[in-house]
C-alpha positions as MATLAB code, in Angstrom:
seq = 'XXXXXXXXXXXXXXXXXXXXXXXXXXXXXXXXXXXXXXXXXXXXXXXXXXXXXXXXXXXXXXXXXXXXXXXXXXXXXXXXXXXXXXXXXXXXXXXXXXXXXXXXXXXXXXXXXXXXXXXXXXXXXXXXXXXXXXXXXXXXXXXXXXXXXXXXXXXXXXXXXXXXXXXXXXXXXXXXXXXXXXXXXXXXXXXXXXXXXXXXXXXXXXXXXXXXXXXXXXXXXXXXXXXXXXXXXXXXXXXXXXXXXXXXXXXXXXXXXXXXXXXXXXXXXXXXXXXXXXXXXXXXXXXXXXXXXXXXXXXXXXXXXXXXXXXXXXXXXXXXXXXX';
ca = [
       0.234    0.061    0.013;
       1.142    3.487   -0.634;
       1.841    5.520    1.692;
       0.395    9.192    1.287;
       2.932   11.952    0.802;
       3.045   13.884    4.185;
       1.838   17.536    4.131;
       4.926   20.215    5.555;
       4.377   23.498    7.130;
       4.504   26.018    4.863;
       4.021   29.456    4.774;
       0.601   30.861    2.562;
       2.582   33.194   -0.026;
       2.254   33.077   -3.667;
       2.942   29.739   -5.995;
       3.716   29.962   -9.181;
       0.905   28.142  -11.155;
       1.184   25.043  -12.556;
       0.937   24.562  -16.621;
      -1.854   22.823  -18.923;
       0.182   21.223  -21.650;
      -2.199   21.632  -25.031;
      -3.404   18.153  -26.736;
      -4.709   17.613  -30.286;
      -6.830   15.088  -28.208;
      -8.592   14.722  -24.591;
      -6.423   12.536  -22.729;
      -9.444    9.099  -21.848;
      -9.272    6.664  -18.821;
     -10.175    6.149  -15.395;
      -7.375    8.028  -13.922;
      -8.225   11.027  -15.997;
     -10.755   14.066  -14.569;
     -12.384   16.902  -17.010;
     -13.112   20.254  -16.468;
     -14.508   23.061  -18.829;
     -11.651   25.147  -20.120;
     -12.894   28.489  -18.633;
     -11.917   32.001  -20.634;
     -10.877   34.308  -17.808;
      -7.365   35.431  -15.866;
      -5.653   33.004  -14.057;
      -5.941   33.966  -10.793;
      -4.398   32.853   -7.067;
      -5.571   34.078   -3.818;
      -3.407   34.209   -0.670;
      -4.847   34.202    3.112;
      -2.228   35.402    5.204;
      -2.383   36.563    8.281;
      -5.337   39.132    8.204;
      -4.823   40.142    4.236;
      -6.211   38.012    1.491;
      -4.591   38.879   -1.186;
      -5.086   38.335   -5.229;
      -2.685   37.677   -7.260;
      -2.101   36.995  -11.878;
       0.118   34.521  -12.750;
       2.401   36.908  -13.444;
       2.575   37.891   -9.523;
       0.914   40.875  -10.180;
      -1.632   41.868   -7.603;
      -4.935   42.847   -8.477;
      -6.682   43.946   -5.599;
      -7.776   47.418   -6.503;
      -9.348   45.597   -9.892;
     -11.422   43.023   -7.934;
     -11.793   44.081   -4.430;
     -15.417   42.477   -4.332;
     -13.315   39.316   -4.938;
     -11.258   39.805   -2.199;
     -14.044   40.797    0.072;
     -15.684   37.616   -0.825;
     -12.634   35.216    0.160;
     -12.100   37.278    3.538;
     -13.683   34.352    5.639;
     -10.414   31.830    4.268;
      -9.003   30.251    7.131;
      -5.676   32.104    7.330;
      -2.390   30.465    5.623;
      -4.365   29.474    2.416;
      -3.399   29.344   -1.507;
      -6.032   28.895   -3.777;
      -5.464   28.474   -7.545;
      -8.602   29.401   -9.808;
      -9.904   31.377  -13.056;
     -11.464   35.047  -13.013;
     -14.841   34.707  -15.523;
     -16.927   36.982  -16.751;
     -20.889   35.800  -18.054;
     -22.065   37.386  -21.322;
     -25.374   37.756  -21.777;
     -25.434   34.180  -23.048;
     -24.202   32.646  -19.597;
     -20.901   32.102  -21.466;
     -17.443   33.045  -20.195;
     -16.494   36.280  -22.514;
     -13.093   37.622  -22.252;
     -14.000   41.336  -23.634;
     -16.444   41.560  -20.758;
     -13.880   40.878  -18.220;
     -11.111   43.206  -19.802;
     -14.054   45.641  -19.106;
     -13.915   45.246  -15.149;
     -15.453   47.882  -13.567;
     -18.688   48.183  -15.459;
     -18.881   43.766  -15.423;
     -18.481   43.705  -12.048;
     -22.034   41.601  -11.503;
     -21.076   39.309  -14.222;
     -17.991   38.349  -12.868;
     -16.958   35.038  -10.690;
     -13.811   33.138   -9.760;
     -13.782   29.395   -9.827;
     -11.735   27.868   -7.511;
     -10.295   24.774   -8.692;
      -7.582   23.831   -6.483;
      -6.027   24.145   -2.974;
      -2.094   24.256   -2.876;
      -1.506   25.809    0.913;
      -3.995   24.683    4.334;
      -3.878   26.327    7.267;
       0.338   27.411    6.421;
       0.525   23.496    5.457;
       1.514   22.986    2.230;
      -0.996   20.327    0.017;
       1.096   20.600   -3.464;
       2.532   16.914   -2.492;
      -1.126   15.163   -1.867;
      -2.858   14.147   -5.115;
      -5.391   16.124   -7.055;
      -8.013   14.030   -6.094;
      -7.147   15.196   -2.281;
      -6.894   18.311   -2.600;
     -10.311   19.087   -4.155;
     -11.695   17.407   -1.031;
     -10.484   20.263    0.844;
     -11.242   22.533   -1.269;
     -14.817   21.598   -0.920;
     -15.036   22.110    2.649;
     -12.432   24.932    2.187;
     -14.742   27.299   -0.443;
     -18.199   28.099    0.269;
     -19.982   29.743   -2.943;
     -21.075   33.160   -2.358;
     -22.095   36.138   -4.887;
     -18.311   35.863   -6.675;
     -17.253   32.834   -5.536;
     -17.955   29.563   -7.210;
     -16.077   25.774   -7.104;
     -15.078   24.346  -10.515;
     -17.011   21.432  -11.381;
     -15.604   18.230  -11.997;
     -17.882   16.673  -14.536;
     -18.335   12.651  -14.311;
     -19.183   12.520  -18.103;
     -16.491   10.663  -20.545;
     -13.787   12.395  -22.672;
     -16.576   11.771  -25.487;
     -19.503   13.131  -23.864;
     -17.852   16.300  -22.588;
     -16.522   16.828  -26.001;
     -20.032   16.916  -27.204;
     -21.480   18.841  -24.397;
     -18.605   21.550  -24.810;
     -19.247   21.672  -29.109;
     -23.311   21.999  -28.696;
     -22.580   24.443  -26.253;
     -20.094   26.486  -28.063;
     -17.815   26.630  -25.231;
     -13.917   27.107  -25.253;
     -12.951   23.252  -24.888;
     -11.623   21.418  -21.308;
      -9.189   20.599  -18.704;
      -8.227   17.243  -18.251;
      -6.323   16.311  -15.270;
      -5.385   13.067  -13.677;
      -6.708   12.933  -10.053;
      -3.553   11.476   -9.006;
      -1.268   14.593  -10.179;
       0.695   16.547   -7.231;
       0.960   20.322   -8.055;
       4.190   21.140  -10.081;
       4.348   24.671   -9.802;
       5.704   26.278  -13.378;
       5.862   22.834  -14.751;
       4.069   21.765  -17.919;
       4.101   18.023  -17.171;
       1.142   17.114  -19.437;
      -0.433   15.652  -16.007;
      -2.707   18.461  -16.448;
      -3.648   19.236  -20.601;
      -5.812   21.248  -22.171;
      -7.744   20.732  -25.285;
      -9.354   23.724  -27.358;
     -12.877   22.971  -29.425;
     -12.803   26.868  -30.960;
      -9.712   28.044  -32.375;
      -8.079   31.277  -30.393;
      -5.830   31.634  -27.948;
      -2.555   34.175  -26.699;
      -0.100   35.175  -28.956;
       2.900   37.170  -27.801;
       2.990   41.190  -29.911;
       6.608   41.106  -31.566;
       5.863   44.610  -33.748;
       3.167   46.593  -35.683;
       2.851   48.107  -39.000;
       2.359   52.014  -38.155;
      -1.368   53.406  -38.987;
      -4.362   55.258  -37.980;
      -4.395   55.624  -33.917;
      -0.783   53.982  -33.853;
      -0.835   51.288  -36.134;
      -2.424   49.896  -38.865;
      -1.783   45.471  -38.040;
       0.066   43.882  -34.639;
       2.711   41.433  -35.965;
       2.497   38.565  -33.367;
       3.563   34.917  -33.265;
       4.626   32.035  -30.335;
       7.527   30.581  -28.520;
       8.820   27.155  -30.133;
      11.819   26.277  -26.837;
      13.882   29.156  -26.925;
      12.873   30.994  -30.356;
       9.880   33.529  -31.084;
       7.962   32.317  -34.469;
       6.047   34.908  -36.673;
       2.106   33.497  -37.103;
       0.359   36.310  -38.538;
      -1.003   40.115  -39.162;
      -3.679   41.109  -37.641;
      -5.788   43.613  -38.326;
      -9.628   42.814  -37.555;
     -11.188   43.126  -33.967;
     -10.330   47.012  -33.508;
     -12.186   49.820  -33.475;
     -10.056   53.104  -33.105;
     -10.722   53.476  -29.462;
      -9.196   49.667  -29.009;
      -6.116   50.754  -31.505;
      -5.228   53.854  -29.126;
      -5.607   51.582  -26.175;
      -3.147   48.809  -27.336;
      -0.902   50.971  -28.751;
      -0.497   52.896  -25.493;
       0.481   49.554  -23.907;
       2.832   48.693  -26.330;
       4.331   51.662  -27.584;
       7.403   51.722  -24.952;
       8.012   48.355  -25.878;
      10.584   49.537  -29.355;
      13.155   48.243  -30.406;
      15.697   48.175  -33.533;
      15.663   44.129  -33.370;
      13.260   41.736  -34.843;
      12.390   39.020  -32.212;
      10.946   36.503  -34.679;
      13.658   33.757  -35.503;
      11.655   32.629  -38.866;
      11.852   36.448  -40.844;
      12.114   37.367  -43.285;
      10.318   34.565  -45.308;
      10.931   34.552  -49.366;
       7.534   34.473  -50.517;
       4.123   35.838  -48.949;
       2.074   33.050  -49.663;
      -0.772   32.251  -50.710;
      -3.205   33.956  -48.018;
      -0.652   36.915  -47.664;
       0.633   36.639  -44.446;
       4.061   35.702  -45.279;
       6.223   39.057  -44.199;
       8.813   38.877  -46.828;
      12.073   41.208  -46.366;
      10.337   44.157  -48.656;
       7.438   44.443  -45.909;
       9.723   43.916  -43.124;
      10.791   47.263  -43.914;
       7.301   48.779  -43.002;
       7.261   46.848  -39.212;
       8.269   48.770  -35.732;
       9.345   45.998  -33.293;
       9.194   45.084  -30.218;
      10.424   43.580  -27.168;
       8.607   40.322  -27.392;
       6.471   41.532  -23.732;
       2.900   42.201  -24.461;
       0.482   38.961  -25.090;
      -2.779   39.413  -26.422;
      -6.076   36.664  -27.277;
      -6.715   35.959  -30.877;
      -8.955   34.109  -32.513;
      -8.956   32.392  -36.031;
      -9.984   30.621  -38.803;
      -6.900   27.950  -38.966;
      -3.868   26.873  -38.767;
      -1.993   26.996  -42.353;
       1.448   24.363  -43.597;
       3.632   27.140  -42.537;
       2.695   27.654  -38.889;
       0.343   31.320  -39.822;
      -3.172   32.048  -38.677;
      -5.663   32.734  -41.498;
      -8.579   35.200  -40.897;
      -7.425   36.673  -37.369;
      -9.083   38.628  -35.445;
      -7.975   40.510  -32.165;
      -9.837   39.119  -28.755;
      -8.077   41.328  -26.143;
      -4.511   42.020  -24.323;
      -3.682   39.618  -21.768;
      -1.155   41.004  -18.683;
      -1.579   38.049  -16.884;
       0.450   35.659  -19.209;
       4.213   34.970  -19.286;
       5.318   35.759  -22.693;
       7.643   32.623  -22.993;
       4.847   30.105  -21.935;
       2.446   30.814  -25.164;
       3.077   28.056  -27.723;
       0.891   26.970  -30.359;
      -2.310   25.080  -28.497;
      -3.363   23.463  -31.893;
];
């Protein structure tokens, strides 16, 4: 009989988030559990002493943006760390990332879904199996106006996929019930499968234009290298262009950050970035991340019919990889 790993003393403080591995198919089997993939912000809650602090995955404190979430979790036991997702629900009840960006006007629609507990009463739980951590989490989280538990489905992977597609949801998160919590790692014991096409990309440049830019130049990491994926013009109104430009203009640099540029030809869909076209670009340090929707990937790792969805200040650029 395998002995349960003992919990050990640990002061409640920020812990780097465990990552989900993007997969083309949902893993199946009795050891896997399934949750809906929610389109929101990863949010870690730390209750230490008399303070409840909300952390983004980049360790930014978000209490001033979401004070009602901190207030709703003020009753957590001291010495507790919770992992979860902050989500805004649209009029149709589905997660709406754009509403989450307009957090000041969307308060009544914003929920925090807790899905893991890492520290409880200053005891480290990260070495316990996920199934045991979830049991502890259920005893700690009391559903409230802005707080709920992320539901674990008892459906099979195939049934979950059918449900997600039928309701137009983003995808599925699959987790091994015996997985320990591995901060900062993407081991595959947690995985995510997208049904719709959309993900985060790093903004590595722009083509100047009205209200700051005409199009954004975006890409993803493969190992240590940033690869160009698309130029994006759709999804902006003048106010959005000005707002985004204000967040990226200070990142200007002389060096192109993409390792696969220039390209020899513009390509069938015109997404290739040739040396001549690159002369129009302003390059940026690869530090800004945003969400984009698109129709499909091409064989050259480019995107077709790409649309801006919203900025992400909670995502570490180096962890932005191709997900489909």
